[in-house]
C-alpha positions in Angstrom: 12.2 6.0 1.9 12.5 8.6 4.6 10.8 11.4 2.5 9.9 13.3 5.7 13.5 13.4 6.8 14.6 14.4 3.3 11.9 17.1 3.2 13.2 18.6 6.5 16.8 18.5 5.3 15.8 20.1 2.0 13.5 22.8 3.1 14.6 23.4 6.7 11.4 22.6 8.5 9.0 19.7 9.0 6.5 18.5 6.5 2.8 18.6 7.5 2.2 15.0 6.2 3.3 12.1 4.0 1.1 10.6 1.3 1.4 7.6 -1.0 -0.1 6.7 -4.4 0.7 3.5 -6.4 1.5 2.7 -9.9 -0.8 0.2 -11.6 -0.8 -2.7 -14.0 -3.8 -3.3 -16.3 -5.1 -6.8 -16.3 -7.3 -6.3 -19.4 -8.9 -3.5 -21.4 -6.3 -1.4 -23.3 -7.0 1.9 -25.0 -10.6 1.4 -24.1 -10.7 4.1 -21.4 -10.8 7.1 -23.7 -13.4 5.3 -25.8 -15.6 5.4 -22.6 -15.3 1.6 -22.3 -14.2 -0.8 -19.6 -10.9 -1.5 -18.0 -9.6 -3.6 -15.2 -6.4 -2.4 -13.5 -4.9 -3.3 -10.2 -2.6 -1.2 -8.0 1.0 -2.3 -7.5 3.0 -2.2 -4.3 5.3 0.3 -6.0 4.4 3.8 -5.0 5.2 7.5 -5.3 5.5 9.0 -1.8 5.3 12.8 -1.1 6.1 14.8 1.9 4.2 18.1 1.7 3.6 21.3 3.5 1.3 24.2 2.7 2.6 27.7 1.9 0.9 31.0 2.0 2.9 33.1 -0.5 1.8 31.5 -3.8 5.1 29.7 -4.3 5.3 26.0 -5.4 8.6 24.3 -4.7 9.1 20.8 -6.2 11.9 18.3 -5.6 12.4 14.6 -6.5 14.8 12.3 -4.7 15.0 10.3 -8.0 16.2 13.1 -10.2 19.5 14.8 -10.1 18.2 18.3 -10.3 17.7 21.3 -7.9 14.4 22.3 -6.4 12.1 23.7 -9.0 10.5 27.0 -7.8 7.4 28.2 -9.5 4.5 30.6 -8.8 1.1 29.1 -8.6 -0.6 32.0 -10.5 1.9 31.7 -13.3 1.4 28.0 -14.1 0.5 27.7 -17.8 -0.4 24.6 -19.8 2.2 23.4 -22.3 4.8 25.9 -20.9 8.3 25.1 -19.6 6.8 23.0 -16.9 4.0 21.8 -19.0 6.1 19.9 -21.6 8.3 17.1 -20.5 10.2 16.6 -17.2 8.9 15.1 -14.0 7.9 18.5 -12.5 5.2 19.0 -15.1 3.0 16.3 -13.4 2.8 17.7 -9.8 2.7 21.3 -11.2 -0.1 20.3 -13.5 -2.1 19.0 -10.6 -1.8 22.4 -8.8 -2.9 24.1 -12.0 -5.8 21.8 -12.5 -7.1 22.2 -8.9 -6.8 26.0 -9.2 -8.4 26.0 -12.7 -11.3 24.1 -11.3 -11.9 26.7 -8.6 -10.2 25.0 -5.7 -8.3 27.2 -3.2 -4.7 26.1 -3.5 -3.2 29.5 -4.5 -1.1 29.6 -1.3 1.3 27.0 -2.9 3.2 24.2 -1.3 6.6 22.6 -0.7 6.7 19.1 -2.1 9.4 16.4 -1.9 8.8 13.2 -3.8 10.3 9.8 -4.1 9.0 6.9 -6.2 9.6 3.2 -6.6 7.3 3.0 -9.7 9.5 2.1 -12.7 9.5 5.0 -15.2 8.8 4.3 -18.9 7.5 0.8 -18.1 3.9 1.3 -18.7 3.1 1.1 -15.0 1.8 4.7 -14.6 4.6 6.4 -12.8 3.2 9.7 -13.9 -0.3 9.0 -12.6 1.2 8.1 -9.2 3.0 11.5 -9.1 -0.3 13.3 -10.0 -2.5 11.4 -7.6 -0.2 11.6 -4.6 0.1 15.4 -5.2 -3.7 15.8 -5.6 -4.4 13.8 -2.4 -1.9 15.7 -0.3 -3.3 19.1 -1.4 -6.8 17.9 -0.9 -6.0 17.1 2.7 -3.8 20.1 3.4 -6.3 22.6 1.9 -9.3 20.7 3.2 -10.9 20.7 -0.3 -13.2 17.7 0.5 -12.8 16.0 -2.9 -13.4 12.3 -3.1 -11.0 9.8 -4.8 -12.7 9.7 -8.2 -12.8 13.5 -8.4 -9.1 13.7 -7.5 -8.4 11.1 -10.3 -10.3 13.2 -12.9 -8.4 16.3 -11.9 -5.1 14.4 -12.1 -6.1 13.2 -15.6 -6.9 16.8 -16.6 -3.4 17.8 -15.4 -1.9 15.2 -17.8 -4.2 16.0 -20.7 -4.2 19.8 -20.6 -1.1 20.8 -18.8 1.4 18.1 -19.8 -0.2 17.5 -23.2 -0.7 13.7 -23.1 -4.2 12.7 -24.2 -4.5 9.8 -21.8 -7.7 8.3 -20.5 -8.7 8.2 -16.9 -7.8 4.6 -16.1 -4.3 5.2 -14.6 -5.4 7.9 -12.2 -8.5 6.0 -11.1 -6.5 2.9 -10.4 -4.0 4.9 -8.4 -6.6 6.7 -6.4 -9.3 4.1 -6.0 -7.8 0.6 -6.0 -8.0 -1.6 -2.9 -5.8 -4.4 -1.6 -6.5 -7.9 -2.9 -8.8 -6.6 -5.7 -8.8 -5.6 -9.3 -10.7 -2.5 -10.2 -13.6 -2.9 -12.7 -14.0 0.7 -14.0 -16.7 1.9 -16.4 -14.9 4.9 -18.0 -18.2 6.5 -19.1 -19.8 7.1 -15.7 -16.7 6.3 -13.6 -18.6 3.7 -11.6 -16.3 1.2 -10.0 -16.5 -2.3 -8.6 -13.8 -3.9 -6.5 -13.4 -7.5 -7.9 -11.7 -10.0 -5.6 -8.5 -11.1 -7.2 -6.7 -13.4 -4.7 -4.1 -15.2 -6.8 -2.3 -16.8 -4.0 -5.5 -18.7 -2.9 -5.6 -20.2 -6.4 -1.9 -21.1 -6.4 -1.3 -18.5 -9.1 1.0 -15.5 -9.7 0.7 -12.6 -12.0 4.2 -11.6 -13.1 5.1 -8.2 -14.5 7.9 -8.3 -17.0 9.4 -4.8 -17.5 11.2 -5.0 -20.9 13.2 -1.9 -20.0 12.3 -0.6 -23.4 11.3 3.0 -22.7 8.3 4.6 -24.4 6.9 8.1 -24.5 3.2 8.4 -24.9 3.6 12.1 -25.8 5.4 11.2 -29.1 2.2 11.2 -31.1 1.6 7.5 -31.5 -0.9 7.4 -28.7 -2.6 10.6 -29.9 -2.8 9.2 -33.5 -4.6 6.0 -32.3 -7.0 8.1 -30.2 -7.8 10.2 -33.2 -8.4 7.1 -35.3 -10.8 5.7 -32.7 -12.7 9.0 -32.6 -12.9 9.0 -36.4 -14.2 5.4 -36.3 -16.9 6.4 -33.9 -17.9 9.4 -36.0 -18.2 7.3 -39.2 -20.3 4.7 -37.2 -22.6 7.4 -35.9 -21.9 6.8 -32.2 -20.4 9.1 -29.5 -17.7 6.6 -28.6 -16.7 3.1 -29.7 -18.1 1.8 -26.4 -21.5 2.1 -28.0 -20.7 -0.5 -30.7 -21.9 -3.9 -29.2 -19.6 -6.9 -29.8 -22.4 -8.7 -31.7 -22.6 -5.7 -34.0 -18.8 -5.7 -34.8 -18.9 -7.5 -38.2 -21.6 -5.1 -39.4 -19.7 -2.1 -38.1 -16.4 -3.1 -39.7 -18.2 -3.5 -43.0 -19.0 0.2 -42.9 -15.3 1.2 -42.6 -13.2 1.6 -45.7 -10.0 2.8 -44.0 -8.0 -0.3 -43.1 -6.3 1.4 -40.2 -9.5 2.7 -38.6 -11.0 -0.7 -39.1 -8.2 -2.3 -37.1 -8.5 0.2 -34.3 -12.3 -0.3 -34.0 -11.9 -4.1 -34.0 -9.5 -3.9 -31.1 -11.5 -1.5 -29.0 -14.8 -3.4 -29.3 -13.2 -6.8 -28.8 -11.2 -5.6 -25.8 -14.3 -4.2 -24.1 -15.8 -7.7 -24.7 -12.6 -9.3 -23.2 -13.1 -7.2 -20.0 -16.6 -8.6 -19.7 -15.3 -12.1 -20.3 -12.7 -11.7 -17.5 -15.3 -10.3 -15.1 -17.5 -13.3 -15.7 -14.7 -15.7 -15.2 -13.5 -14.1 -12.0 -17.1 -13.9 -10.6 -17.4 -17.6 -11.3 -14.1 -18.3 -9.5 -12.4 -19.5 -12.7 -9.2 -17.5 -12.4 -7.1 -19.8 -14.5 -9.6 -19.5 -17.4 -8.7 -15.8 -17.9 -5.2 -16.9 -19.3 -6.3 -17.5 -22.9 -8.3 -14.2 -22.8 -5.1 -12.3 -21.9 -3.2 -13.9 -24.8 -6.0 -13.1 -27.2 -5.8 -9.5 -26.0 -2.1 -9.4 -26.8 -2.7 -10.6 -30.4 -5.2 -7.8 -30.8 -2.8 -5.2 -29.4 0.0 -6.5 -31.7 -2.0 -7.0 -34.9 -4.9 -4.5 -34.8 -3.6 -1.6 -32.6 0.0 -2.3 -33.5 1.5 -1.0 -30.3 3.7 -4.0 -29.4 7.4 -4.5 -30.1 9.9 -7.3 -30.5 10.6 -7.5 -26.8 7.0 -7.6 -25.7 6.1 -10.2 -28.3 9.1 -12.3 -27.1 7.9 -12.2 -23.5 4.4 -13.4 -24.5 5.5 -16.2 -26.9 8.3 -17.4 -24.6 6.1 -17.4 -21.5 3.3 -19.3 -23.1 5.7 -21.8 -24.6 7.3 -22.3 -21.1 3.9 -23.2 -19.5 2.3 -19.9 -18.6 -1.5 -19.8 -18.5 -1.6 -16.6 -20.5 0.3 -13.4 -21.2 -0.1 -10.0 -22.8 1.6 -6.6 -23.1 0.0 -4.0 -20.8 -0.1 -0.2 -20.8 0.5 2.2 -23.6 2.8 0.0 -25.6 5.9 0.6 -27.8 7.9 -0.9 -25.0 7.1 -1.1 -21.3 5.8 -4.2 -19.6 3.9 -7.4 -20.2 2.0 -9.5 -17.7 2.2 -13.3 -17.4 -0.3 -15.4 -15.5 1.4 -18.6 -14.1 1.0 -21.3 -11.6 3.2 -20.4 -8.6 5.3 -23.5 -9.2 6.0 -22.4 -12.7 7.0 -18.8 -11.9 10.7 -19.5 -11.6 11.1 -21.7 -14.7 8.9 -19.3 -16.8 11.0 -16.3 -15.6 14.2 -18.2 -16.4 12.9 -19.0 -19.9 12.1 -15.3 -20.5 15.6 -14.2 -19.3 17.3 -16.7 -21.5 15.3 -15.7 -24.5 16.2 -12.1 -24.0 19.9 -13.0 -23.7 19.7 -15.1 -26.9 18.1 -12.2 -28.7 20.7 -9.7 -27.6 18.2 -7.7 -25.6 18.8 -6.0 -22.2 17.7 -8.3 -19.4 14.1 -7.5 -18.3 13.0 -6.9 -14.7 10.5 -9.5 -13.5 8.4 -9.2 -10.3 5.0 -10.4 -9.1 2.1 -8.0 -9.3 0.4 -8.1 -5.9 -3.0 -6.3 -5.9 -2.3 -3.4 -3.5 -4.0 -0.4 -1.8 -4.7 2.8 -3.6 -3.6 6.3 -2.6 -3.6 7.1 1.1 -2.1 9.2 3.8 0.9 7.6 5.6 1.7 10.2 8.3 
């Protein structure tokens, strides 16, 4: 992607730099981030790339190579949450970052010209929106010399999505995009934002982690995500804790006995057990037992399907078909209601497992999924 050349052609002068931020896939720990729990994402090689230059007149111009639309021209001092550029549309994400930086007291009022291009599949649960936010935040941090570190940029990017766009997401996606390192999974404590880079060298173990994009599009802003978040918060209130992270796994049966609402009981069971699964996976990886995480992934899918109820026919088909074809483990990943699943396989089984999944989709009359290996990649960085 020659985003610098496209920038010059579009705006008539040279960009001051080019930045990149990746999408992510989450290995384990789903919907646990906004419960101040634990997650374990890894960055993908798929990225959003931005060519950017500062302005001095308070104008923000935004353009995407991936969208058939003219340059969006806004004024920094007129950016308003949940307005025209705060509800829907790709431009809400970079615009929201500018608003969040300014709202936090950072000097970005001069504006910017931004041209973006992305290889992160949209609607696939791979955090294409977080990649747009983080790459914008990093570019403006550099150009305006704000001096913010990667976790702080991630938090501001999350605020853009929460308050400006109106999606009540947790901080995992932005932290993964901003802070991941090549060859590692990111163990993130969503309470204090402490991170640990966990070596995740699949090739050395003769393994592959496949991403299966079902091509079923989902929108987290449609209320289903918010409803589950509200249910988790209600469960925490009933149990007398600030967040469900405070319910220990050993206490789960006693906690569930206090909940009379069946739906809230399911949500609580998923969150507490998924936090426990993150701890299980960490222990196995630290012990060098990478293959042993497979059954934990599959168990996690059952919880997402039956307790959180965010799966769909296509995702369930990926998991059941992959496991029947010899996969070590599989689960849906991301916000659900479509999107992607991950499949852990021996390298020698990657092709036959993929073939089985494609054949199962054909037999079911579903659109063929996109399948590719998830290679743990670098987080956001300046390219030029």
